[in-house]
C-alpha positions in Angstrom: 171.7 35.7 1.7 173.3 39.0 1.5 177.0 39.4 2.4 178.2 42.3 4.4 181.9 43.2 4.7 182.8 44.9 8.0 186.1 46.9 7.8 187.2 48.2 11.2 190.6 48.0 12.9 189.1 47.3 16.4 188.6 43.6 16.8 185.9 44.0 19.5 183.8 46.1 17.0 184.3 43.4 14.3 183.2 40.7 16.7 180.1 42.6 17.9 179.1 43.6 14.4 179.5 40.0 13.1 177.3 38.6 15.9 174.6 41.2 15.5 174.5 41.1 11.7 174.6 37.3 11.5 171.7 37.3 14.0 169.9 39.7 11.6 170.4 37.2 8.7 173.5 38.4 6.9 176.6 36.5 6.0 179.4 38.6 7.5 183.1 39.0 6.5 185.4 41.0 8.6 188.6 42.9 7.8 190.9 44.8 10.2 192.5 46.9 7.4 191.9 48.2 3.9 194.5 45.7 2.6 192.6 42.8 4.2 189.3 44.1 2.9 190.7 44.2 -0.7 191.7 40.5 -0.4 188.2 39.6 0.8 186.6 41.6 -2.0 188.7 39.7 -4.6 187.5 36.3 -3.3 183.9 37.0 -2.3 180.7 38.6 -3.6 179.9 41.4 -1.2 176.5 43.2 -1.2 177.3 46.0 1.3 180.3 47.4 3.2 180.3 48.8 6.7 183.4 51.0 6.9 185.1 52.7 9.8 186.7 56.1 8.9 189.7 55.7 11.3 191.7 52.7 10.2 195.3 52.0 11.1 197.7 52.8 8.3 195.0 54.0 5.9 192.1 56.3 6.2 188.7 54.7 5.7 187.9 57.7 3.5 190.9 56.9 1.3 189.7 53.3 1.1 186.2 54.6 0.2 187.5 56.7 -2.7 189.3 53.8 -4.2 186.4 51.4 -3.5 183.8 53.7 -5.1 185.8 53.7 -8.3 186.1 49.9 -8.5 182.8 48.8 -6.9 180.3 51.4 -7.8 177.3 49.1 -7.3 178.1 48.1 -3.8 176.6 50.3 -1.1 178.8 51.6 1.7 177.7 52.5 5.3 180.3 54.6 7.1 180.3 53.7 10.8 182.4 56.0 13.0 182.7 57.4 16.4 183.1 60.9 14.9 180.1 62.8 13.7 182.3 65.6 12.4 183.2 63.6 9.3 179.7 64.0 7.9 180.8 67.3 6.4 183.9 65.8 4.7 183.2 65.7 0.9 184.9 62.3 0.7 182.2 60.9 3.1 179.6 61.8 0.6 180.6 58.9 -1.5 179.0 56.6 1.1 175.4 55.6 0.9 174.8 56.1 4.6 176.6 57.5 7.7 176.1 56.1 11.2 177.7 57.3 14.4 178.7 54.4 16.6 176.6 53.9 19.7 175.7 51.3 22.3 172.8 50.2 20.1 173.3 48.8 16.6 169.6 49.4 15.6 170.5 52.4 13.4 173.4 50.6 11.8 171.2 47.5 11.0 168.4 49.7 9.7 170.8 51.6 7.4 172.3 48.3 6.1 168.8 47.0 5.3 167.9 50.3 3.7 170.9 50.5 1.3 170.5 46.8 0.4 166.8 47.2 -0.2 167.5 50.3 -2.4 170.3 48.7 -4.3 168.9 45.1 -4.7 165.2 45.7 -4.4 164.2 43.3 -1.7 165.3 40.6 0.7 167.3 37.5 -0.4 166.1 34.2 0.9 168.4 32.7 3.6 
């Protein structure tokens, strides 16, 4: 089973993503900050990260820059309410970029795509 780390400062988003991604067959870890995410990354094997750009206290893009240096092999999907960040060079470090919407179909498809590309298939439950 693949593990996805969701990093978003909005609890309601974390709860929604957890429910939807667990239903899709992933193990889901959630963090409300970059600091919390770092702790989870030290203690768990993570196969993909869903990262919000606007975090309290630290930009998701700052976290992404650090993360990409220390976890090059783990794909990152940026999930944000702001499409304008697509042109930010820092965002280009991510493997995918999804604008938040009422449907999580695009997000789930991108997670599956980056995991498939990185790990070459599905992992048995």
